[in-house]
C-alpha angles and dihedrals in degrees: 000000000000119000120258115244116253097227137057094234091061093043092054088050096055109120128214122250115227111248096359138090110219120198120202116209121219118226091196099058120028109230096023114122135165112218119204115198125210086254093059099255113144118204131183116218138167123210123206141158120238121234117279105082115240089357091058117111124243110232135190110206113197112220097182153273111318088224088070107022113065125217090256094051091047091050089052094047093046090053089048093052094044091050090050088056103039100035105029097029090231127143105224090190091063091044092064120094107275093236099053091143099246122132088243090059089046088050093051090047090052092049093052103040098033118011100046091045098047110018128070086196097059093115087057086051092052090049091049090051093048094046102043116006111037094069094042102043109357098099097042119102103257095223088051096055112112131198090255089056092057092045091052092048091050090048089052092052093053088053092049100037126354142300090255091055089050088053090053092048090046090054092050093046090048093047091054095046093047091050090049091053092047090049092050095244094115132031095217145004114237086200095079114132097344105161116246112253102213127050112244111222114180110239117248100172112144123173117242122232092255088049092048089054094046091048095049094049095038102082094087104117087354120167096253147069124272089249096055089045090056091048089057093047093052089048089059095039097046105023092226128143123281093238093047095052096041092050096044115141126211090236089065094060130085102185102158101051124106085248106039115209145172117214112199110196119232089245087070102038124093093235097040093243125126108251127200118201121197109223123220121207094265090051093046089052092049094049093040093055093047092046091051091055101041120095090189140082082247122083090216108029123192116262107275093353115092093175093070139040128246111292109253087220090058088057090050094053093044089051087053091050095045096048091047089052093048096042096241100146125224098347123148135191091259088055087066088059088046091050090049091052094044091050089053090052090051089050091057100256108151123245094247092055091046090055089049090051093049096035093239117167112197141125093304091054125038125209091244089056092049092050101046102035099057095129099037120091089022093133090047089052092049093048089052092051093048090050090053094046089052092049095046092052090049090053096046094042098251 
């Protein structure tokens, strides 16, 4: 990050960079920056972390437009904000009026009124905003954001992360602006028809039999908790989604029945449809061991936090560390699900039954069918799960 000039004349002379947001860092006040947008707009901001150690939140407090606020005024205001945080334990960002007009305020309004009500993935949206959007657009008045500002922010994300991450951020930004237009908050959305930065290539990664065996036996002294290990094993055995496994509740399991099953309520599935999973002996053992050790309503409680489940992102990070240690290249948690589905196809399970096992809704299986045929094809689903377990045990040498 370039250094902020020490005098007003030099600051007034700073030029914009086409397609890129440039932030100049103050050496006088830690956290104070001057952000120059591709459109030429210059904005003073001060960043700080609220109290709470690692749990504290990073904030970007907008001081004002540099065409109005001088260097001296920005320094004084930044010191005032930081003193409020460090001396008084306050959070100046929250003390502002909630409708201050910034894109950050608009995002928070969208999150509360729309995302938390209608999207299961709202936490992911909040994380995406924190990671990539807040620092680039959060402090800008939403109505003043131009197409060039968004393009500059996206190009900045490509440089800092990846094109795919820029695509995800673009989708989020567009969703917020489109909602604001539909709600009559803004007149237009500057995101219309902005080209995607990254090329989206559908993943086709499937673990080979050798990789499956290495993975299954590679947990000894692995860089993860026993709970996360069990989540990963269940992912390969059942083919269910990472978040659905990590968030499993004891009340969803019927392990002692003649026909053991796991019933995932629609509130926790990706497509919103209740999903019943036949459990094979290996899956029953994994779940039963976890249940017997859990003092929580969750099968896999978070470490030191019985009131919540294991964080799905912790599972992703653990998978990344494990596969790096084992030399299994470019494999994700979702690839375990794809590996199971591919295994079912190899074993002769029809596409329709595979979709029912994995709770896929696509052209081959309508939402209406998924809702009203929960109890049909149960035996076919169980046969498919048993075929996969037998093949998995053959592969891993069990």
